[in-house]
N, C-alpha and C positions, 0 to 999 in steps of 0.2 A: 482590686482584691482586698486592700485594707478596708475599704468601705464595707464590703460584704462581711468581713470578719468582725468589724466593730458593731455593725447593726445586728448581726446574728447573735453575737455575744450578749448584747443588751437584752434581746428578747429571751434568750435562754436563761439569763440571770433572773429576769422577771418571773419566769415560770417557777424557778426555785424559791424565790422569796415571797411570792404572793399567797400561796395556799393558806397560811395561818390567818392572814387578813380576810381572805375570801370565806373561810368557814364561819366567820362571825356575821356574815351578811345574809340578808334574806333575798332570795331570788324573786324578781317581779313576775317573770313568766319564763318557762323553759326555752333557752336558746333563742330569745327574741330580743332585738335591740329596742331602745327607746323609740326610734323612728318607726319600727315595724309593729310595735306593741298594739294589741286590739284596743280600740276606743269606741265602745258601743254607741256613744252619742254622735260620733263623727265618721264612722266607717260606712262606706257605701254598702247597700244591701245586695247589690248584684241582681242579675236576672236568672232565674232558674230555668234551665232547659234540659229536661230529662235528668241524667246523672251529672250535669255540669252546672256550675255557677259561673255566669259570664259577667265580666266587669269591663264595660266600655268607658273610655275617658278621652278627653281632648284637652290639650294644654296650648294656650296662646300666650306668647311672651314677646315683649319688646326688648331690644338689646342695643347697647351702645358699645362700640369697639374703638379704642383709641389708636389702634395700629392694625388695620384689617389685613395687611399683607405681611405682617411680622418682619419688618425691615429695620435696619439700624439707623437709617437716615430718611429724610423726606417722608415722614410718617403720614399716612392717610387715615382719617377716622370716618366712621359711617354709622348710621342707624339702620336697624333691621327689624323684621318680624319673623318669628319662628312658630309654626303651627305643627303640633305633634299629636295626632290621634293614635289611640292604642286600644286593643282588645285583648284581655286575658281570660282564658277559659280554664277553670280549675275543676278537675274531676272530683267527684264525691263517692267513688267506689268504696265498698267495704274492704276490698283488697286491691292491690295493684294501683297504679296511678298513670294518667296520661294527660298532661297539661299542654294547652295550645296557646299560642299568642301570635299577634300580628301588629305591626307598627308602621308608621310613616313619620317622616320629619321633613318639612318643607321650609327652607330658609330663603327669604327675600330681602335684599338690601336696597336702600334708597338710592345711593349714588353709584356703587360699583356692582353692577349686575353680574359681572364675571365671578363673583363670590356666591351667587345663587346656587342652590342645590336641592335635590329631591332624594332623600333616603327612604327606603322601605324594605320590609322583610317579614318573614314568617319563621316560627320555631315550634318544635315539639319536644317535650321531655317526658320520657316514660320510665316507669319502674315495674318490672314483672317480679312479684314475690313468688318464687318457685316453691320454696319451703320457708320455715321460720329461720333457717340458717343460710339461705342462699337467695340471691336476687340478681336480676339482669337489668342494667340501666342503659338507656338509649337516648341520645341527643341528636336532633337533626335541626339544621337552620339554613336559611338562604336569605341573603340580604344584598341590596345594592347600596353602597356607602360612598363616602367621599373623603379625600385626604384634606386635613386642615392646612392652612398656610404655614403653620409652625412645624410641620413634619420635615425632617431633614431632606427627604426626597421630593418635597413639594415643588411644583412648577413655579415659574416667575410670575411677577405681578401682571404681566401683559396677557396671561392665559387664563382660561377658565379653570376652576378647581378640578383636580383629577377624580374621576368616578371609577368605581370598580365593583365587581361582584365577589362576594365572600360566601362560599358554600362549605358547610361543615357536617360531618357525620362521625360520631364516635360511640363506641360500645364498651361497656365494662361489666364484668361478671364477678361477683363477690360471694365467697363461701366461708363460713365460720366453722372451725373445728375446735369446740370448746374455747380456749383462749387464743388459739392461732387462727389467723385469717389470711386468705390468699385472694388477690384481685388482679387477674389479667385484663388488659384493655388494649383497644386498637382504635385508630381513627384516621380520617383523611380530610384534608382541607384543600379547596380549590380557590385560587385567587386569579381573577381575570380582569385586567385593566383596560379601560376604554382610552383610545387615543385622545390627546388633548391638543386641539389645533393642529399644528404641523409636527407635534412631538409624538414619535412612535413609542407607545407604551407596551407593545406586545412583548418586548424583551423581558418584562416583569411577570408575565403570566406563568404560573407554576402550580404544581401539585405538591403537597406535603403529606407524606405517609408516616404514621407513627404507631409503634407497638411497644408494649411495656408490661411490667409485672411489679406489683406491690405485695409484699408479704410482711405480716406483723404479728406482734404478741401483745395481748391485753394484760398489762400489769395489774390493772384494776378496772372496774366498770367505767371509770372516768378517765383512764389514762392508758395509752398504748404506744408502743414504739414500732417502727417499720423500716424496712429497707426497700428501695425502689430502683429499678433500672428501666430506662426509656431509650429506644433506638428510633432514629428518624431518617427518612430519605427525602431529599428535596430535588425535584426534577422540573426543569424549565422547558417551555414549549419550543423556544428557539435557542439552540446552542450550536456555534457560538452566537453571542448577541451582536448588536451593531458595533460595539466597541471591540469585538474579537475575543470576548471572554466566555469561557464555559463555566457557568455559575452553579452547575449541579454539584451536590454535596451529600455526604452521609455523616451522621453524628450520633452521639450518645450522651446520656447523663446518668450518673450513678449517685445516689443520695441516701442519707439516713435522716429519719425525722421522727416526730412525735405528733400524735393527735391527743388533744386534751378536751375534756367536756365536764367541767364543774357546772352542772345544770343551772342555766339561767344567770350565771355569774361570769365565767370565763370559758370560752370555747374557740376551737380553731385548730390549726396545725402549722408547724414550721419544719423545714427540712434544709439540710446543708449537703452540698455535693460537689462533684467535679464533672465538667462538661468538656466535650471536644467536638468540633465540626471540621471535617476534612473535605477540601474542595478539589474537584477533578482537575481544574486548571492550575498548573504549577506556578503561574504568575500571581495567583491569589493566595494570600497567607491563610493558613489554617488558624482556627480560633480555639483556644483551650484555657482552662483556669478553674479555680474554685469559686463557688457561689452558693446561693441559697434563695429560698422563697418561703413565704408564709403569710398567714393572716390570723390575727388573734382579736377576738371581740371581748371586751371587759365591761360588764355592767357595774360600774363603780358604785352607784347607788340606784335605787329604783327610778331616779330621774335623769341619770347621766350615763351615756355610753361612750367608751373610747375604743376605736378600732385602729390597730396598728398593722401595717402591711409592708412586706418586702417582695419585690418582683425582680427576677433575674432571668434573662433569656438572650439568646443569640438571634438578632433580627437581620433579615435580608435588607440590603441597601444597594443603591447605585451611586453613592456619593463619590465625587472625585475632588481631591484637595491637593493643590500644588503639583498637578500632573499624576498623582498616585491614585489608583482606584482602590476603594475599600472593598474587601471581601465580605465583610459583615460588620454589624455594630453590636458590641457587647453592651446591652441595655440594662441599667439598674434603676430601680425606683424604691424610695423609702418614704412612707407617708403615714400621717396620723390624722384621724378624723374624730371630732368630738361633737356629740349632739346632746343638748340639754333641754328638758321639758320645763319651760318656765311656767306655763300653765297647761292644763290638759289639752288645750287647743292652740298653744303657741310653742313652737319649737325653734330653738336657736342652734346654729351650726357654725363650727370653725374648723378649718383644715389647713394643713401644710404638707408640702411634698418636695422632695429633691429627686431630680432625674439626671442621669448621666449616660451619655452615649460615647463609647470609645470606638472609633472607626479603625478596625484592624487593617494594617497595610499602609496607613497614613499617619501623619502627626496631628490629626485633628481630634480633639476631645471637646464635647459640648457638656456644659453644666447648666441645668435649668432649676430655678427656685420658684416655687409657686405657693401662694397663700390665698385663702378665700374665707368668706363669711357669708352667712345668710340667715333669713328668718322665714318661717312658714306659719301662716295664720289660717286655721281651719274654721271656716264660717259655719258650715253644717255638713250633713252627709254628702252633699252634692257639689259644694263649692269650697275652694281654698285659694288663697293668694300667697305669693311669696316674692322675695327679692334676694338676689345674690350678687356678690362682688368677687372678682378674681383678678389677681395680679401675677403676671409671669415675667421673668427676666432670664434671658439666656446669655451666658458667657461662653465664648468659643475661640479656639485658635484661628478659626476663619472669621475675620472681622465682618464679612458680609453676612454672616449667619447670626450675629448678635441682635438682640432686640429687647425692648421693654414694651409691655402690653397691659392695658387696663380694660376689663370688660365688666359691664353691668347688665343684669337681667331682671326684669320685673314681669311676673306672669300671673295668670289666673288659670285654674284647673277646674273643669266640670267633669263629674263622674256619676255613674249610676250604680 
């Protein structure tokens, strides 16, 4: 809780102190980061197909991992190759929007083939502009993904990585009444895990339903405040599970926040609130407490972007520590990402992140510190190369969960 309060206070203070500095700056482009800014000489032209611009690309990168199983001792390193094709189709309608995408990511490792994976998925995002003051937003996605070895629920080093299906559908309707806006929303997520060797993963299969309402007031065209309430229902396919637990639960989050949009300079939102998750099984502890979330982007200069982010949520888990079963993990992330344009075609990046998982019902708490850096060199419209480094260290009450890990990625991207 203290972590939430400190981080949220820092961001809120920044919002109050920055405006005078921001007014003196010139925006490079409305609400676009240095990373995303148009570069006419280096941006792909895409393929026009009717009312769509299609942008195909493929990324091939080599990777080195100093601790592929994220273990505290007897570390194994390995080299691998990751191939990532992607297609983005952007609509060019005069009104409304319907963007489509498809991706795949195939990982192959030289020595430990049980770390191999094949991720893939499709997504659609649409906006229906009903009138100038109201719109309907829809998001649909379906993906087959995998759990990394660093996840708290990951299987042991003797098994293949866990693969699962992640299906999502959510809908939001927004209407503006002069300075007041109202936004009801609803969504459903389906998670379906594949068995790993002799490990039954069906206990983790579940549906998550969520409904909510956000209502706010525009203090100015660039600043508004809002209140939000979200209610969720989590239902497992198998209750009780193999351990005899009924992990079904109901929960809610109440929060207050602000959206800020000083065009091209600083934009995003932050919210503070209170959450509670109630479990049907009396042997599983309920989870409750204050928290917050938010993401702010600051174009410090036309050449530098800083992104600050806070994430707080109650995550499902099956972690057992010293004989105690965790009902859930209170997950916290605080991160900062800096991108600097050294030259028009050379981008430098640095990032740092702190992650904390507090496993309710047990004495286990994990703290992860992550730092990284990278460089991207744009050769022309169709080719770029990059290199990235990442270091993770996890400290935990469970000594078997601690690890240090170095990862290096060197890749080339081809795009049209």
